[in-house]
C-alpha positions as CSV (number, residue, x, y, z in Angstrom):
1,M,3.7,-11.6,-5.2
2,K,0.2,-13.5,-5.7
3,R,-1.3,-10.0,-5.6
4,I,-0.5,-9.1,-9.0
5,L,-4.3,-10.3,-9.8
6,Y,-5.7,-7.7,-8.0
7,S,-5.2,-3.9,-7.8
8,I,-2.3,-2.6,-6.0
9,F,-3.7,0.1,-3.1
10,I,-1.4,3.0,-2.5
11,F,-3.2,5.0,0.0
12,S,0.5,7.0,0.7
13,T,3.5,8.5,-0.9
14,L,1.3,11.6,-0.7
15,T,3.6,14.6,-0.5
16,V,2.5,18.1,0.8
17,S,3.5,22.0,-0.2
18,A,5.9,23.9,2.1
19,Q,3.4,25.7,3.6
20,A,1.5,22.5,4.9
21,K,4.6,20.7,6.0
22,K,4.6,22.9,9.1
23,I,1.4,21.2,10.7
24,F,3.0,17.9,10.7
25,T,5.4,19.0,13.1
26,K,2.7,19.2,15.8
27,G,1.4,16.9,18.5
28,Q,2.1,14.5,21.4
29,A,1.7,10.8,22.6
30,R,0.8,9.8,26.1
31,L,1.1,5.8,26.8
32,Q,-0.6,4.2,29.8
33,N,2.1,1.5,29.9
34,A,5.6,1.1,29.1
35,V,4.8,-0.8,26.1
36,E,1.3,-0.7,24.5
37,K,-0.3,-3.2,22.6
38,V,-2.4,-2.2,20.1
39,N,-5.1,-4.1,18.0
40,M,-4.0,-4.6,14.3
41,R,-6.2,-6.3,11.6
42,F,-4.0,-7.4,8.5
43,D,-6.1,-7.4,5.6
44,N,-5.8,-7.2,1.8
45,N,-1.9,-6.7,2.5
46,L,-2.9,-3.5,4.3
47,P,-2.8,-2.8,8.5
48,F,-5.9,-1.3,10.1
49,V,-6.1,-0.1,13.8
50,K,-9.5,1.1,15.5
51,V,-8.9,4.6,17.1
52,S,-11.6,6.6,19.2
53,I,-12.3,10.5,18.5
54,N,-14.7,11.7,20.9
55,G,-15.9,8.6,22.0
56,K,-16.7,7.3,18.5
57,N,-14.7,4.4,16.9
58,Y,-13.3,4.4,13.5
59,N,-11.3,2.3,11.4
60,F,-7.5,3.6,10.5
61,L,-4.8,2.5,8.2
62,F,-1.5,2.7,9.6
63,D,0.6,3.9,7.1
64,S,3.9,5.0,7.0
65,G,4.1,6.3,3.4
66,A,1.4,9.0,4.3
67,P,0.6,11.9,7.1
68,T,-2.2,11.3,9.3
69,V,-5.3,11.5,7.4
70,I,-8.9,12.0,8.2
71,S,-12.0,11.5,5.9
72,Y,-14.5,14.7,5.3
73,A,-17.1,12.6,7.5
74,V,-14.9,12.6,10.2
75,F,-13.8,16.2,9.9
76,N,-17.5,17.1,9.7
77,D,-18.6,14.9,12.3
78,L,-16.0,16.4,14.6
79,E,-16.9,19.9,13.4
80,L,-12.8,20.6,13.3
81,T,-11.7,23.9,12.0
82,R,-9.8,24.3,8.6
83,K,-6.3,25.8,9.3
84,Y,-5.6,26.4,5.6
85,K,-6.0,24.4,2.6
86,A,-2.8,23.6,0.2
87,S,-1.8,21.3,-2.6
88,V,-1.2,17.9,-2.2
89,K,0.2,15.3,-4.6
90,D,-0.7,11.6,-4.6
91,S,1.3,8.3,-5.8
92,N,-0.1,8.8,-9.3
93,D,1.5,12.5,-9.6
94,K,-2.4,13.7,-9.3
95,I,-2.6,17.2,-7.7
96,E,-5.6,18.7,-5.9
97,Q,-6.3,21.3,-3.3
98,Q,-7.0,19.7,0.5
99,I,-8.0,21.1,3.6
100,F,-5.6,20.8,6.6
101,T,-6.8,20.7,10.1
102,E,-5.5,19.7,13.8
103,L,-7.3,16.6,15.9
104,P,-7.7,17.9,19.4
105,E,-7.3,14.0,20.6
106,M,-7.3,10.5,19.3
107,I,-6.9,7.6,21.4
108,V,-5.4,4.0,19.9
109,D,-6.6,1.5,22.5
110,Q,-4.3,3.0,25.4
111,I,-1.9,5.7,23.7
112,V,-3.4,9.0,23.6
113,F,-2.6,11.6,20.8
114,R,-3.1,15.0,21.0
115,K,-2.8,17.9,18.7
116,V,-1.9,15.8,15.7
117,G,-1.7,17.6,12.1
118,A,-3.9,15.9,9.6
119,L,-5.0,16.0,6.0
120,V,-8.7,15.8,4.7
121,L,-9.3,13.8,2.0
122,D,-12.2,11.8,0.3
123,L,-11.8,8.2,1.3
124,N,-14.9,7.1,-0.2
125,S,-14.1,7.4,-3.6
126,A,-13.8,4.1,-6.1
127,E,-12.0,1.0,-4.4
128,L,-10.9,3.0,-1.6
129,G,-14.4,3.0,-0.1
130,C,-14.7,-0.7,-0.3
131,L,-12.1,-0.6,2.2
132,K,-14.2,1.5,4.7
133,V,-11.3,3.3,6.1
134,D,-12.0,6.5,8.2
135,G,-8.6,8.0,8.0
136,I,-4.9,7.1,8.5
137,I,-2.4,7.0,11.3
138,G,0.2,8.6,9.3
139,A,4.3,8.9,9.4
140,N,3.9,12.4,11.3
141,Q,2.0,10.7,13.9
142,M,4.1,7.4,14.2
143,A,7.1,9.2,14.9
144,K,6.4,10.1,18.2
145,L,6.8,6.5,19.4
146,F,8.9,3.5,18.5
147,W,6.6,0.7,16.9
148,K,7.1,-3.2,16.5
149,V,5.3,-4.6,13.9
150,N,4.3,-8.2,13.0
151,Y,1.8,-8.7,10.4
152,A,2.0,-12.8,10.6
153,E,0.5,-12.1,14.1
154,H,-1.4,-9.2,13.8
155,S,0.9,-7.6,16.3
156,L,1.5,-3.9,16.7
157,E,3.2,-2.5,19.6
158,A,4.9,1.0,20.5
159,T,6.8,2.4,23.4
160,N,8.9,5.6,24.5
161,D,11.9,3.5,25.7
162,L,13.6,2.0,22.6
163,S,15.8,-0.5,24.7
164,L,12.1,-2.3,25.7
165,F,12.4,-3.9,22.4
166,N,14.9,-6.4,21.7
167,L,17.2,-5.1,18.8
168,K,19.8,-7.9,19.2
169,D,17.1,-10.0,17.8
170,Y,16.7,-7.8,14.6
171,P,20.1,-8.4,12.6
172,I,19.1,-6.3,9.7
173,I,19.2,-2.5,9.6
174,L,17.8,0.1,7.1
175,P,19.1,3.6,7.7
176,F,16.7,5.9,6.4
177,E,15.8,9.6,5.5
178,P,12.7,11.2,6.8
179,K,10.6,13.3,4.4
180,P,9.3,16.4,5.9
181,Q,6.1,14.6,6.8
182,K,8.3,12.0,8.4
183,T,7.7,9.5,5.9
184,P,11.1,7.0,5.9
185,V,12.7,7.1,2.8
186,V,15.8,3.9,2.5
187,K,18.7,3.7,0.2
188,A,19.1,0.8,-2.0
189,K,21.6,-0.5,-4.7
190,F,20.9,-2.7,-7.6
191,F,22.8,-3.5,-10.8
192,D,24.6,0.1,-11.1
193,K,21.6,2.0,-9.9
194,D,21.0,4.0,-6.7
195,I,17.4,3.6,-5.6
196,E,15.4,5.6,-2.9
197,F,12.6,3.3,-1.7
198,T,9.7,5.0,0.2
199,F,9.2,2.5,3.1
200,D,5.4,2.2,3.0
201,T,3.1,0.5,4.9
202,G,0.1,1.9,3.1
203,F,1.5,0.1,-0.4
204,S,0.0,-3.8,-0.4
205,G,2.9,-4.6,-3.3
206,R,6.4,-5.8,-2.9
207,F,9.0,-3.6,-4.7
208,E,8.2,-0.9,-7.4
209,I,10.5,1.5,-9.2
210,T,10.1,4.2,-11.7
211,E,10.3,2.9,-15.2
212,N,13.4,5.1,-16.3
213,K,15.4,3.1,-13.4
214,A,14.6,-0.3,-15.0
215,D,15.6,0.5,-18.5
216,N,17.2,-2.8,-20.0
217,P,17.1,-4.4,-17.1
218,K,20.1,-7.0,-16.8
219,S,17.8,-9.8,-16.0
220,D,16.9,-12.6,-18.7
221,K,13.7,-12.8,-16.7
222,V,11.6,-9.9,-17.4
223,I,7.7,-9.9,-18.1
224,E,6.7,-6.8,-20.3
225,T,3.1,-5.3,-19.3
226,Y,0.4,-3.0,-20.1
227,G,-2.1,-1.0,-18.1
228,T,-2.9,0.1,-14.9
229,R,-3.6,-1.6,-11.3
230,A,-2.1,0.7,-8.9
231,I,-5.1,2.9,-6.8
232,G,-3.8,6.5,-5.5
233,A,-5.4,8.6,-3.0
234,F,-7.1,10.6,-5.9
235,G,-7.9,7.6,-8.2
236,A,-6.3,5.1,-10.6
237,A,-2.8,5.6,-12.4
238,K,-2.8,6.0,-16.0
239,P,-2.1,2.7,-18.3
240,V,1.2,2.1,-19.3
241,N,3.9,0.0,-20.5
242,G,5.7,-1.7,-17.7
243,K,8.3,-4.5,-16.6
244,I,7.9,-7.2,-13.8
245,F,11.5,-8.7,-13.5
246,R,13.9,-10.4,-11.1
247,I,17.3,-9.8,-9.7
248,D,20.0,-11.5,-8.5
249,S,20.7,-9.3,-5.7
250,L,19.3,-5.9,-4.0
251,G,21.5,-4.4,-1.8
252,L,19.1,-2.8,1.3
253,G,20.5,-1.0,4.3
254,N,23.4,-3.6,5.9
255,T,21.8,-6.6,4.1
256,V,22.0,-8.1,0.1
257,F,18.5,-10.0,-0.4
258,N,18.6,-12.2,-3.3
259,N,16.3,-13.1,-6.3
260,E,14.3,-10.2,-5.5
261,I,11.2,-9.4,-7.7
262,I,10.8,-5.9,-8.6
263,S,7.9,-4.3,-10.7
264,T,7.8,-0.8,-12.7
265,S,5.3,1.7,-11.8
266,I,5.8,5.7,-11.3
267,S,7.2,5.6,-7.7
268,D,9.6,3.8,-5.7
269,L,8.2,2.0,-3.3
270,L,9.0,-0.9,-0.3
271,G,5.8,-2.6,0.4
272,N,4.0,-5.0,2.5
273,E,4.4,-8.1,0.3
274,F,7.7,-7.8,1.4
275,L,7.3,-6.9,4.6
276,K,5.0,-9.4,5.6
277,N,8.0,-11.9,5.8
278,Y,9.4,-9.7,8.9
279,S,9.4,-8.4,12.4
280,F,10.4,-4.9,12.2
281,I,11.1,-2.3,14.3
282,L,10.3,1.6,13.2
283,D,12.9,3.9,15.0
284,W,12.4,7.8,14.2
285,K,14.7,8.9,16.8
286,N,17.7,7.3,14.9
287,N,16.1,7.3,11.8
288,K,16.8,3.4,11.6
289,I,14.3,0.5,10.6
290,Y,15.5,-3.2,11.9
291,L,14.1,-6.2,10.6
292,K,14.2,-9.7,11.6
293,P,13.1,-12.4,9.2
294,I,10.3,-14.7,9.6
295,N,9.8,-16.4,6.4
296,T,13.0,-17.0,3.9
297,E,11.0,-18.5,1.0
298,R,12.0,-17.4,-2.3
299,P,9.6,-14.6,-3.4
300,K,7.1,-16.3,-6.2
301,L,5.3,-14.6,-9.0
302,E,2.0,-16.7,-9.5
303,S,-0.8,-15.0,-12.0
304,F,-3.4,-15.5,-14.6
305,G,-1.6,-12.8,-16.6
306,F,-4.1,-10.1,-16.0
307,S,-6.1,-7.8,-13.5
308,Y,-9.3,-5.8,-13.8
309,R,-11.1,-3.2,-11.9
310,F,-14.8,-2.2,-11.6
311,I,-15.4,1.0,-13.7
312,D,-19.1,2.3,-13.2
313,A,-20.0,-1.2,-11.5
314,K,-18.4,-3.1,-14.4
315,P,-15.5,-5.3,-14.4
316,M,-12.8,-4.4,-17.0
317,V,-9.5,-5.8,-17.7
318,T,-7.2,-3.0,-16.9
319,F,-3.8,-4.6,-16.7
320,V,-2.3,-7.7,-18.7
321,F,1.2,-9.5,-19.3
322,H,2.6,-9.3,-22.9
323,N,2.0,-13.1,-23.2
324,K,1.3,-14.6,-26.8
325,G,-0.6,-17.2,-25.0
326,L,-3.0,-15.2,-23.1
327,P,-6.5,-14.5,-24.9
328,I,-7.3,-11.7,-22.8
329,K,-6.9,-8.3,-23.8
330,I,-7.0,-4.6,-22.2
331,G,-10.8,-3.5,-22.5
332,D,-12.6,-7.0,-22.2
333,A,-15.8,-6.7,-20.3
334,I,-16.0,-9.6,-17.8
335,I,-19.3,-11.0,-17.6
336,S,-18.6,-13.8,-15.5
337,I,-16.0,-15.9,-13.5
338,N,-16.2,-19.5,-12.8
339,S,-20.1,-18.9,-13.4
340,T,-20.4,-16.2,-11.1
341,N,-22.4,-13.5,-12.6
342,L,-20.7,-10.0,-12.7
343,E,-23.2,-7.8,-14.6
344,N,-25.6,-5.6,-13.0
345,L,-23.9,-5.6,-9.6
346,N,-24.8,-2.8,-7.1
347,N,-22.2,-0.8,-4.9
348,D,-22.2,-3.5,-2.0
349,S,-21.4,-6.6,-4.6
350,V,-18.8,-4.6,-6.2
351,C,-17.2,-3.7,-2.8
352,Y,-17.6,-7.5,-2.1
353,Y,-15.8,-8.6,-5.4
354,T,-13.3,-5.9,-5.1
355,I,-11.9,-7.3,-1.9
356,N,-13.2,-11.0,-2.2
357,R,-11.8,-11.9,-5.8
358,I,-13.3,-14.9,-7.1
359,E,-9.9,-16.1,-8.4
360,K,-8.2,-15.4,-5.4
361,D,-7.3,-19.0,-4.5
362,Q,-8.1,-20.9,-7.5
363,K,-5.9,-22.7,-10.0
364,T,-8.0,-22.4,-13.4
365,I,-10.7,-20.1,-14.1
366,D,-13.6,-20.2,-16.4
367,M,-14.1,-16.7,-18.0
368,R,-17.0,-15.3,-20.2
369,I,-16.0,-11.9,-21.5
370,K,-17.5,-9.4,-24.1
371,R,-15.2,-8.1,-26.8
372,D,-16.4,-6.0,-29.7
373,G,-20.1,-7.1,-29.5
374,Q,-18.8,-10.8,-29.1
375,I,-19.3,-13.0,-26.6
376,L,-16.6,-15.0,-25.7
377,D,-15.3,-18.0,-23.5
378,F,-11.8,-18.9,-22.0
379,K,-10.4,-21.2,-19.8
380,L,-7.3,-19.5,-18.1
381,E,-4.5,-21.3,-16.0
382,R,-2.7,-19.8,-13.2
383,K,1.0,-20.0,-14.0
384,E,4.3,-19.3,-11.8
385,Y,6.4,-16.8,-13.8
386,L,10.1,-15.7,-13.3
387,N,10.8,-19.1,-11.9
């Protein structure tokens, strides 16, 4: 949960109009071997794979919370045909009209996908462009195979035969209901509330729920927050009041998880900060997800109490804990962190510091900020919250 410092990327939880849903039933997958091993890179709490289309290599996100997506650059390079245009809503409830198309062929290592329906999006805007993603392998495409994922080992495997994955080693079972685009939705129980989490490998955080489901959480460990740090397909969310809190138990599938940490947002999401502690198998035939624990440590929340985004190439504080001892405020312009000057950056430098945060592994930081025309200096210490 250390990533509370940074922007939380939510490529996914894209929802589409009724007209557009038909395209996500299309496509086939052919394997060369009984179990195909796919080269996966797990970086910034997100899984990436290399794909080949028409002999050209691209970088795609492996994202169960979204349908298959390609960038406008790929769409134009391949001279693909527009099937139609329809409304799409992102994780921040922003709605735009987007193009839908069909990919004649995509090769992922030795897996050949044909005639997969895809959504066309601008993937070069703001922080998303810094990730240099050309597209998304989405749930509609994943659903054609069984997948075994282990982020800790950067391991991704696919098969047509579920029996080739040893399910007896996976004691935790999460039944799910697939959305029309095949995104899995798993039911959970905490306190007296029923939650339906989107199982989202395109979400870099842990657990998030909508604010109305966290009214007066029955926990004495609550942090009040304000601002925004979630980045969706169409930009950042609006700043809002929120909470981060620890709960004694979270019922999920056939298991109760203890001492979990949950944040409020505008969507109900289960993401990679949780999933990286498990090896998991995705099974769309039986609508189940199987988990095997690989790290049973109690989740921690460590933070300097704020996060920032680069807006017009300038780092601005956009999210804070309501903490009387925190001197940083929303809207502070960051001049430097630990003597690294963050003013007058070009686009490449903005992307570098967006991905490679100066404060990432630091216990203390020296900050110089500008507020109301004044230059202020602060020394901040990383603290553990909700312990």
